[in-house]
C-alpha positions in Angstrom: -11.1 26.4 -6.7 -12.5 22.9 -6.9 -16.2 23.9 -6.9 -16.0 27.0 -9.1 -19.3 27.7 -10.8 -21.0 24.6 -9.4 -24.6 25.4 -8.4 -25.4 23.5 -5.2 -28.8 23.3 -3.7 -29.0 23.5 0.1 -32.1 21.9 1.6 -31.6 22.4 5.3 -33.5 24.9 7.4 -32.8 28.6 6.5 -31.2 29.4 9.9 -28.8 26.4 9.6 -27.8 26.9 6.0 -25.3 29.6 6.4 -22.3 27.5 7.5 -22.7 25.1 4.6 -23.3 28.0 2.1 -20.2 29.8 3.4 -17.9 26.8 3.0 -19.2 26.1 -0.5 -18.8 29.8 -1.5 -15.2 29.7 -0.3 -14.5 27.0 -2.8 -16.1 28.9 -5.7 -19.6 27.2 -5.6 -22.9 29.0 -6.1 -25.1 28.0 -3.2 -28.9 27.9 -3.8 -30.9 28.0 -0.7 -34.3 26.3 -0.8 -35.2 24.8 2.6 -37.3 21.7 2.5 -38.0 21.8 6.2 -38.8 24.4 8.8 -38.9 24.0 12.5 -42.2 24.4 14.3 -43.4 23.8 17.9 -44.6 20.3 18.7 -48.3 19.4 18.7 -48.1 19.6 22.5 -45.5 20.8 25.0 -47.1 18.5 27.7 -44.3 15.9 27.7 -41.5 18.4 27.6 -43.0 20.5 30.3 -43.5 17.5 32.6 -39.8 16.5 31.9 -38.6 20.0 32.8 -40.6 19.9 36.0 -38.8 16.6 36.9 -35.4 17.6 35.5 -33.5 16.9 38.7 -34.5 13.2 38.6 -32.7 12.4 35.3 -29.2 11.0 35.3 -28.6 11.8 31.6 -30.0 14.4 29.3 -29.7 13.3 25.6 -29.8 15.5 22.5 -29.8 14.2 18.9 -29.8 17.5 17.1 -28.9 21.2 17.5 -32.6 21.9 16.8 -33.5 19.9 19.9 -31.0 21.9 22.0 -32.4 25.2 20.8 -36.1 24.1 21.4 -35.2 22.7 24.8 -33.4 26.0 25.7 -36.4 28.1 24.7 -38.8 26.1 26.7 -36.4 25.9 29.7 -36.2 29.7 29.7 -39.9 30.0 29.5 -40.1 27.9 32.7 -37.1 29.8 34.3 -35.3 26.5 34.7 -32.0 26.5 36.5 -31.2 22.9 37.3 -29.9 20.3 34.8 -29.3 16.6 34.9 -25.9 15.3 36.1 -24.7 14.4 32.6 -25.4 15.4 29.0 -24.9 13.2 25.9 -25.1 14.4 22.3 -25.0 12.8 18.9 -22.1 14.8 17.4 -20.0 17.9 17.4 -22.6 20.3 16.0 -25.0 19.3 18.7 -22.2 19.6 21.3 -21.5 23.1 20.1 -25.2 24.0 20.4 -25.2 22.7 24.0 -22.0 24.6 24.9 -23.4 27.7 23.4 -26.2 27.8 26.0 -23.7 27.4 28.7 -24.0 23.6 29.5 -21.2 21.0 29.5 -21.1 17.9 27.3 -20.1 14.7 28.9 -20.4 12.2 26.0 -20.0 12.3 22.2 -20.0 8.9 20.4 -17.2 7.9 18.1 -19.6 7.9 15.1 -22.2 10.6 14.9 -25.3 8.4 14.4 -27.9 7.1 16.8 -26.5 3.6 16.8 -23.1 4.8 18.0 -24.7 7.1 20.6 -26.8 4.2 22.0 -23.8 1.9 22.3 -21.7 4.6 24.0 -24.5 5.5 26.5 -25.1 1.8 27.3 -21.5 1.5 28.5 -22.2 4.4 30.9 -25.2 2.8 32.5 -24.7 1.5 36.1 -24.7 -2.2 36.4 -27.6 -3.5 38.5 -28.9 0.0 39.2 -31.7 1.9 37.5 -30.8 4.8 35.2 -33.2 7.5 34.4 -32.7 9.1 31.0 -34.4 12.0 29.2 -34.3 12.2 25.4 -35.1 15.5 23.7 -36.0 15.1 20.1 -38.3 15.9 17.2 -41.7 14.4 16.7 -41.6 11.3 14.5 -37.8 10.7 15.0 -36.2 7.3 14.5 -36.8 4.8 17.2 -33.4 3.0 17.3 -32.0 5.0 20.2 -35.1 4.5 22.5 -35.3 0.8 21.6 -31.6 0.2 22.4 -31.6 2.1 25.7 -34.8 0.5 27.0 -33.5 -2.9 26.0 -30.4 -2.2 28.1 -32.6 -1.6 31.1 -32.7 2.2 31.2 -35.8 4.1 32.1 -36.3 6.5 29.2 -38.5 9.5 29.0 -39.0 11.0 25.5 -40.0 14.6 25.2 -40.8 16.0 21.7 -39.5 19.6 21.6 -40.2 20.5 17.9 -41.4 19.1 14.6 -40.3 19.4 11.0 -42.8 20.8 8.5 -42.8 21.7 4.9 -42.1 25.4 4.1 -45.1 27.0 2.3 -43.0 28.6 -0.4 -40.8 25.6 -1.2 -42.9 24.3 -4.2 -42.8 27.7 -6.0 -39.1 28.0 -5.3 -38.3 24.5 -6.7 -40.5 25.2 -9.8 -38.5 28.3 -10.5 -35.2 26.5 -9.9 -35.9 23.5 -12.2 -37.5 25.6 -14.9 -34.1 27.3 -15.3 -31.8 25.7 -17.9 -29.0 26.0 -15.3 -30.3 23.4 -12.9 -28.3 22.5 -9.8 -25.1 20.4 -10.2 -25.7 18.9 -6.8 -28.2 18.8 -4.0 -27.1 18.4 -0.4 -29.2 16.5 2.1 -28.2 16.9 5.7 -30.9 14.7 7.3 -33.5 12.1 6.4 -36.2 14.8 6.7 -34.6 17.1 4.1 -34.5 14.1 1.7 -38.0 12.9 2.3 -39.5 16.4 2.1 -37.6 17.3 -1.0 -39.0 14.4 -3.0 -42.5 14.9 -1.6 -42.3 18.5 -2.8 -41.1 17.4 -6.2 -44.1 15.1 -6.5 -46.5 17.7 -5.3 -45.2 20.1 -7.9 -45.2 17.5 -10.6 -41.4 18.1 -11.2 -38.8 15.6 -12.4 -35.2 15.9 -11.2 -32.6 15.9 -14.1 -30.6 12.6 -14.1 -27.2 14.4 -14.0 -27.8 16.1 -10.7 -25.6 14.7 -7.9 -27.3 13.7 -4.7 -25.0 14.4 -1.8 -25.8 12.7 1.5 -24.4 13.7 4.9 -24.3 10.1 6.2 -25.7 6.6 6.2 -29.1 7.3 7.6 -29.8 10.0 5.0 -28.4 7.7 2.3 -30.7 4.9 3.4 -33.7 7.3 3.2 -32.6 8.3 -0.4 -32.5 4.6 -1.4 -35.9 4.0 0.1 -37.2 6.9 -2.0 -35.7 5.3 -5.1 -33.1 8.1 -5.5 -29.8 6.5 -4.4 -27.1 9.0 -3.2 -24.3 9.9 -5.6 -21.9 10.6 -2.8 -21.8 10.3 1.0 -19.7 12.1 3.5 -17.3 9.9 5.4 -18.7 11.3 8.7 -22.0 13.2 9.2 -20.6 16.7 9.5 -20.8 19.8 7.2 -17.0 19.9 6.5 -17.0 16.2 5.6 -19.9 16.8 3.2 -18.1 19.7 1.6 -15.0 17.6 1.2 -17.0 14.8 -0.5 -18.4 17.3 -3.0 -14.9 18.5 -3.7 -13.6 15.0 -4.3 -16.6 14.1 -6.5 -16.3 17.1 -8.8 -12.5 16.8 -9.0 -13.1 13.2 -10.1 -15.7 14.3 -12.7 -13.3 16.9 -14.0 -10.4 14.5 -14.4 -12.7 12.0 -16.2 -14.0 14.5 -18.6 -10.5 15.7 -19.5 -9.5 12.4 -21.0 
């Protein structure tokens, strides 16, 4: 198997790590789970509660992560919400699956699973000469490209923060134990900009240095840009921001390394 014996660190939230871990294990890898983010409630539910009260007034409901879907669903259940907007747009297949798992239909998935592509696809759906009322459910401190693009196109956009990412309390100790081991990871997977930012913040807080031979595996261009901004450029990037594509990129990378070392 192409990843036999490779120790691969997974930094995504614990409840989301299983799919990646299972795919890596199936290829012989040894997944190491140390989440660098955990999901917490937003500082205030005021914006989300107000949006839920007015849910019938929105033409589109927009989700940019599965976490946003789950947080929205929990709050909607709390309010005994039954109505939904006419159409739902999501950023990619994982988010679409999350929407469908709570019994809602998905009307739009962009061709590329990034905010730029979602914005472009949504703009083509906006009525010409008529107001469009959109609701974006997202994390606190998310990127602003999507809101800027939609409002520039004339949409009326409401942003409701449904959750926030925070540092897990036990992450520093876990990383210290991991990097003290002579068998440090062969690769680290980053599935969002937040996992990358938090990982290197945790390293700095723990006064740890990452070995230079550890491969940094990015799920897509936004995460790769974040890694570059952190002065830790990605070693490999998935061709599309999905877990299967990330796993395939790891396979390709380590197969290439193996062939190089055999000469």
